[in-house]
C-alpha positions as CSV (number, residue, x, y, z in Angstrom):
1,M,334.2,29.7,147.9
2,G,333.2,28.1,144.6
3,P,329.6,27.7,143.1
4,P,326.7,27.3,145.6
5,E,325.6,23.8,146.4
6,V,322.0,22.8,145.5
7,G,320.1,19.5,146.0
8,V,318.7,18.0,142.9
9,V,316.4,15.1,142.0
10,T,316.9,13.3,138.7
11,I,313.7,13.0,136.8
12,E,312.8,9.5,135.8
13,P,309.5,8.5,134.0
14,Q,307.3,6.2,136.0
15,A,303.9,4.6,135.6
16,V,301.1,6.2,137.6
17,T,297.4,5.7,138.0
18,L,295.5,9.0,137.7
19,S,292.4,9.6,139.8
20,T,290.0,12.4,140.6
21,V,287.9,13.3,143.6
22,L,284.2,13.9,142.7
23,P,281.2,14.7,144.9
24,G,278.4,12.2,145.2
25,R,275.3,11.1,147.0
26,T,274.2,7.6,148.1
27,S,270.9,6.2,146.9
28,P,269.3,2.8,147.5
29,F,270.0,-0.1,145.1
30,A,266.2,-0.8,145.0
31,V,263.2,0.9,146.5
32,S,259.7,-0.5,146.8
33,D,256.6,1.2,148.3
34,V,254.3,-1.4,149.9
35,R,250.6,-0.9,149.1
36,P,247.6,-3.1,149.7
37,Q,246.0,-4.9,146.7
38,V,242.6,-5.6,148.4
39,N,240.3,-3.5,150.7
40,G,240.0,-4.3,154.4
41,I,240.9,-3.6,158.0
42,V,244.5,-4.0,159.1
43,Q,244.5,-6.7,161.8
44,A,248.2,-6.7,162.6
45,R,251.6,-5.3,161.8
46,L,254.1,-8.1,161.7
47,F,257.5,-6.4,161.4
48,E,259.7,-4.2,163.5
49,E,260.2,-0.7,162.1
50,G,263.8,-0.1,160.9
51,S,264.6,-3.8,160.7
52,N,265.8,-5.9,157.8
53,V,263.1,-7.9,155.9
54,H,263.4,-10.5,153.2
55,A,261.3,-10.8,150.0
56,G,258.0,-12.6,150.7
57,Q,258.0,-11.9,154.4
58,V,254.5,-11.0,155.7
59,L,254.4,-7.4,156.8
60,Y,250.6,-6.8,157.4
61,Q,247.6,-8.9,157.9
62,I,244.3,-7.6,156.5
63,D,241.0,-9.1,157.7
64,P,240.5,-12.2,155.5
65,A,236.9,-13.1,156.5
66,V,235.2,-11.6,153.4
67,Y,237.8,-13.1,151.0
68,R,237.7,-16.5,152.6
69,A,233.9,-16.5,152.2
70,A,234.2,-15.5,148.6
71,L,236.6,-18.4,148.0
72,D,234.2,-20.9,149.6
73,Q,231.4,-19.6,147.5
74,A,233.5,-19.9,144.3
75,K,234.5,-23.5,145.2
76,A,230.8,-24.4,145.7
77,Q,229.8,-23.0,142.4
78,L,232.7,-24.9,140.8
79,A,231.5,-28.1,142.4
80,S,227.9,-27.5,141.1
81,A,229.2,-26.8,137.6
82,Q,231.3,-30.0,137.6
83,A,228.2,-32.0,138.6
84,N,226.2,-30.6,135.7
85,V,229.1,-31.5,133.4
86,A,228.9,-35.1,134.5
87,T,225.2,-35.3,133.8
88,A,225.5,-33.5,130.4
89,K,228.3,-35.7,129.3
90,V,226.3,-38.9,130.0
91,K,223.3,-37.6,128.2
92,A,225.4,-36.5,125.2
93,E,227.0,-39.9,124.9
94,R,223.6,-41.7,125.2
95,Y,222.1,-39.5,122.5
96,G,225.1,-40.2,120.4
97,D,224.4,-44.0,120.4
98,L,220.6,-43.4,119.8
99,V,221.0,-41.1,116.9
100,K,222.9,-43.8,115.0
101,I,219.8,-46.0,115.1
102,N,217.4,-43.1,114.7
103,G,216.3,-43.5,118.3
104,V,216.3,-39.7,118.8
105,A,216.1,-36.8,116.5
106,K,219.3,-35.3,115.2
107,Q,218.3,-31.9,116.7
108,D,218.0,-33.5,120.2
109,Y,221.5,-34.9,119.8
110,D,222.9,-31.5,118.8
111,D,221.2,-29.9,121.8
112,A,222.7,-32.4,124.2
113,Q,226.2,-31.8,122.7
114,A,225.8,-28.0,123.0
115,A,224.6,-28.3,126.6
116,Y,227.6,-30.4,127.5
117,L,230.0,-27.9,125.9
118,A,228.3,-25.1,127.7
119,D,228.6,-26.9,131.0
120,L,232.4,-27.4,130.3
121,A,232.8,-23.7,129.7
122,T,230.9,-22.9,133.0
123,V,233.4,-25.2,134.8
124,Q,236.3,-23.2,133.4
125,Q,234.7,-20.0,134.4
126,N,234.2,-21.2,137.9
127,Q,237.8,-22.5,138.1
128,A,239.0,-19.0,137.2
129,A,236.7,-17.5,139.8
130,V,238.2,-19.9,142.4
131,Q,241.7,-18.9,141.4
132,S,240.8,-15.2,141.6
133,A,239.2,-15.6,145.0
134,K,242.3,-17.5,146.2
135,I,244.5,-14.7,144.9
136,N,242.5,-12.0,146.8
137,L,242.6,-14.1,149.9
138,D,246.4,-14.3,149.6
139,Y,246.6,-10.6,149.1
140,T,245.3,-10.2,152.7
141,H,248.9,-11.1,153.6
142,V,250.8,-8.0,152.6
143,V,254.3,-9.2,151.9
144,A,257.7,-7.5,151.3
145,P,258.3,-7.3,147.5
146,I,262.1,-7.0,147.9
147,S,264.7,-7.7,150.6
148,G,266.1,-4.7,152.5
149,R,265.7,-2.2,155.3
150,I,262.1,-1.3,156.1
151,G,261.1,2.1,157.2
152,K,258.3,3.4,159.5
153,S,254.7,2.1,159.2
154,V,252.3,4.8,158.1
155,Y,249.3,2.7,159.0
156,T,248.5,1.0,162.3
157,K,246.3,-1.9,163.5
158,G,242.6,-1.1,162.9
159,A,243.2,1.2,159.9
160,L,241.1,0.9,156.8
161,V,243.2,0.4,153.6
162,T,242.1,0.2,150.0
163,A,243.5,-1.4,146.9
164,G,245.5,1.1,144.8
165,Q,245.6,3.8,147.4
166,A,248.0,6.7,146.9
167,D,249.7,6.4,150.3
168,A,252.1,3.5,150.9
169,L,251.9,1.4,154.0
170,T,255.6,1.5,154.3
171,T,258.8,1.5,152.2
172,V,261.5,-1.2,151.8
173,Q,265.0,-0.1,150.5
174,T,267.8,-2.4,149.5
175,L,271.0,-1.0,151.0
176,D,273.5,-3.8,150.3
177,P,274.7,-3.1,147.7
178,I,274.1,0.6,147.4
179,Y,274.4,3.1,144.6
180,I,276.7,6.2,144.6
181,D,275.6,8.9,142.1
182,I,278.7,10.9,141.2
183,N,278.7,14.3,139.5
184,Q,281.5,15.0,136.9
185,S,281.6,18.0,134.6
186,A,281.1,17.4,130.9
187,E,284.4,19.2,130.3
188,E,286.4,16.7,132.5
189,L,284.6,13.8,130.8
190,L,285.6,15.1,127.3
191,K,289.2,15.6,128.4
192,L,289.3,12.0,129.8
193,R,287.9,10.6,126.6
194,R,290.4,12.5,124.5
195,S,293.3,11.3,126.6
196,L,292.1,7.7,126.1
197,A,291.7,8.2,122.4
198,D,295.1,9.8,122.0
199,G,296.8,7.0,124.0
200,A,297.9,9.4,126.8
201,L,296.0,7.1,129.2
202,T,296.3,3.4,128.6
203,T,293.5,1.9,130.7
204,G,290.4,2.9,132.6
205,G,287.3,4.8,131.8
206,P,283.8,5.1,133.3
207,A,282.8,1.6,132.5
208,S,285.4,-0.4,134.3
209,T,287.2,1.6,136.9
210,E,287.4,1.1,140.7
211,V,286.1,3.7,143.1
212,S,286.9,4.4,146.7
213,L,285.0,6.7,149.1
214,K,285.7,9.3,151.6
215,L,282.9,9.8,154.1
216,E,281.6,13.1,155.5
217,D,283.8,12.9,158.6
218,G,286.9,12.5,156.4
219,S,287.4,8.8,157.0
220,D,287.9,6.3,154.3
221,Y,285.2,3.7,153.5
222,P,286.9,0.3,153.8
223,L,285.4,-1.3,150.7
224,K,285.9,-0.6,147.0
225,G,283.2,-0.1,144.5
226,K,282.9,-0.1,140.7
227,L,281.5,2.3,138.2
228,E,278.4,1.0,136.5
229,F,277.7,3.5,133.8
230,A,277.8,7.2,132.8
231,D,274.6,9.0,132.0
232,V,274.0,10.0,128.4
233,T,272.5,13.4,129.2
234,V,274.3,16.5,130.5
235,D,272.4,18.6,133.0
236,Q,271.7,21.9,131.3
237,T,271.8,23.9,134.6
238,T,275.0,22.5,136.0
239,G,276.9,21.2,132.9
240,Q,277.5,17.9,134.7
241,V,277.1,14.2,133.9
242,V,276.0,11.7,136.5
243,L,278.2,8.6,137.0
244,R,276.8,5.7,139.0
245,A,278.9,3.4,141.1
246,V,277.8,0.4,143.1
247,F,279.3,-0.4,146.5
248,P,278.9,-3.3,148.9
249,N,277.4,-2.2,152.2
250,P,277.1,-5.2,154.5
251,K,277.3,-3.2,157.7
252,A,274.9,-0.5,156.5
253,I,277.5,2.2,157.0
254,L,276.2,4.0,153.9
255,L,272.6,5.3,154.2
256,P,270.5,6.9,151.4
257,G,271.1,10.6,151.0
258,M,274.6,10.7,152.5
259,Y,277.2,13.1,150.9
260,V,280.4,11.4,150.0
261,R,283.5,12.1,148.0
262,A,284.4,9.5,145.4
263,V,288.0,8.9,144.3
264,V,287.7,7.6,140.8
265,A,290.6,6.0,139.0
266,Q,290.6,7.4,135.4
267,G,293.5,5.6,133.8
268,G,297.1,4.8,133.8
269,K,300.0,6.9,132.4
270,P,302.9,4.5,131.6
271,S,305.7,7.2,131.3
272,A,304.6,10.1,133.5
273,I,307.0,12.9,134.5
274,L,306.5,13.7,138.2
275,A,308.2,16.7,139.8
276,P,308.3,17.2,143.6
277,Q,306.2,20.2,144.6
278,Q,309.1,21.9,146.4
279,G,310.9,22.1,143.0
280,V,308.0,23.9,141.3
281,T,307.5,27.6,141.8
282,R,305.6,30.4,140.1
283,D,306.7,33.3,138.1
284,Q,305.3,36.9,138.3
285,A,302.5,35.9,136.0
286,G,301.6,32.9,138.3
287,L,302.8,30.3,135.8
288,P,304.7,27.2,137.0
289,I,308.5,27.2,136.5
290,A,311.3,25.0,137.7
291,T,315.1,25.3,137.9
292,V,317.3,22.5,136.5
293,V,321.1,21.9,136.4
294,N,322.2,21.5,132.8
295,A,325.1,19.4,131.5
296,Q,327.5,22.3,131.9
297,G,326.7,22.6,135.6
298,N,324.7,25.8,135.2
299,S,321.2,26.6,136.4
300,E,318.5,26.8,133.8
301,T,314.9,28.0,134.3
302,R,312.1,26.0,132.6
303,K,308.5,27.0,132.0
304,L,306.3,24.0,132.9
305,T,302.8,22.8,132.0
306,V,301.3,20.8,134.9
307,D,298.2,18.7,134.8
308,S,297.4,17.6,138.3
309,I,298.8,16.6,141.7
310,V,299.7,12.9,142.2
311,G,300.5,12.4,145.9
312,D,303.1,15.1,146.8
313,K,304.2,15.7,143.2
314,W,303.1,17.6,140.2
315,L,302.3,15.7,137.0
316,V,304.2,17.6,134.4
317,T,303.1,17.4,130.7
318,S,305.8,19.7,129.3
319,G,309.0,21.5,130.4
320,L,310.8,18.6,132.0
321,N,312.4,15.5,130.4
322,A,313.7,12.2,131.6
323,G,317.2,12.7,133.0
324,D,316.8,16.4,133.9
325,R,318.3,17.3,137.3
326,L,315.6,19.3,139.1
327,V,316.7,21.7,141.9
328,V,314.6,21.0,145.0
329,E,317.0,22.3,147.7
330,G,318.9,25.6,147.8
331,L,316.9,27.5,145.3
332,Q,317.5,30.7,147.3
333,K,321.2,30.3,146.6
334,I,320.7,30.8,142.8
335,Q,320.8,34.5,142.2
336,K,320.2,34.5,138.5
337,P,319.6,31.9,135.7
338,G,322.7,30.5,134.1
339,M,325.0,30.8,137.1
340,P,327.2,27.7,137.9
341,V,326.1,25.5,140.7
342,H,327.3,22.4,142.5
343,A,324.6,19.8,142.2
344,V,324.4,17.0,144.9
345,P,321.6,14.5,145.4
346,A,318.8,16.0,147.5
347,G,318.9,15.0,151.1
348,S,322.7,14.7,151.2
349,P,324.3,15.9,154.5
350,P,325.9,19.4,154.4
351,P,329.6,19.7,154.0
352,S,331.7,19.8,157.2
353,G,333.5,23.0,156.1
354,P,334.4,25.1,153.1
355,P,336.2,23.4,150.3
356,G,339.9,23.2,151.0
357,G,339.5,24.7,154.5
358,P,339.8,23.1,158.0
359,A,337.2,20.8,159.2
360,S,334.6,22.2,161.5
361,G,335.8,20.2,164.4
362,Q,339.3,21.8,164.0
363,A,338.2,25.4,163.5
364,G,340.1,27.8,165.7
365,K,342.9,25.4,166.5
366,K,346.5,26.1,165.5
């Protein structure tokens, strides 16, 4: 009958991009609690809860009557001070001419100059008071500090609010873009950095890699993100480091607090050895092994070191070399290592009959 026929795959090095799947949570790009900066009664709420707002949009109107009156009073005091300055200036100039001809005492001239300067200072004080009153009046319009999605309103029309209160009126969150906080073990991060330093990986790293997402329902998020940075502190309780990625979120599919799985590209391997999974088995100790056909046409068992799964193949770091013929079909036909086999490319059609015998279509005919 001859040696058994087995299907083989010739191992060829190829460039691959390695990635890892890590858990993560979404968090808003920016968060701002909206609080009043003056005291007063809320006259109106000017937004729809759950809607998008833009920076500077008026959200609440606080009763402005008291602050408008304070502004009018400050303006009146400023006008009075400016009138006093005009009188003091004329008097100081007149005394300046008279003191040259000894028409007035030098002390009277000094007093006139001092009064003029004091009135100028009073004008500046009143200008500042007008500006402060105007700012307080503007604060009666409570505006959105950032653009984003606004939440529910904690206060309603008629509520009394105070400057610097602990409770926020509402909260605005920027969701486009949005952050993804990803957890990676410190051990994996150290391994990645060693691979980059040794040249085993040619590109990538936490500062410049692309990230894709898988949502809670198993679907893929259509847009790609990018890693921003890796935290500098390892969590003592979990032994993990937080990586932060930023993703575009124009349709608000991602909401704060969602659980996601991030597929992070960690680098490229220019000459990777990939073995089909059906060609890798386990020995009695649970270690990976593979069977190859050597140059003499005999089967040979190899012990492997595998790193990770890339698609439907194992990434092999030792045990296989370029040009090796890996057995992926007919492994059950090999009774013991070293026996001769007939290697054909995997996926080849089976022979029509035994070597040297009649074809299957002529079997039984004489």
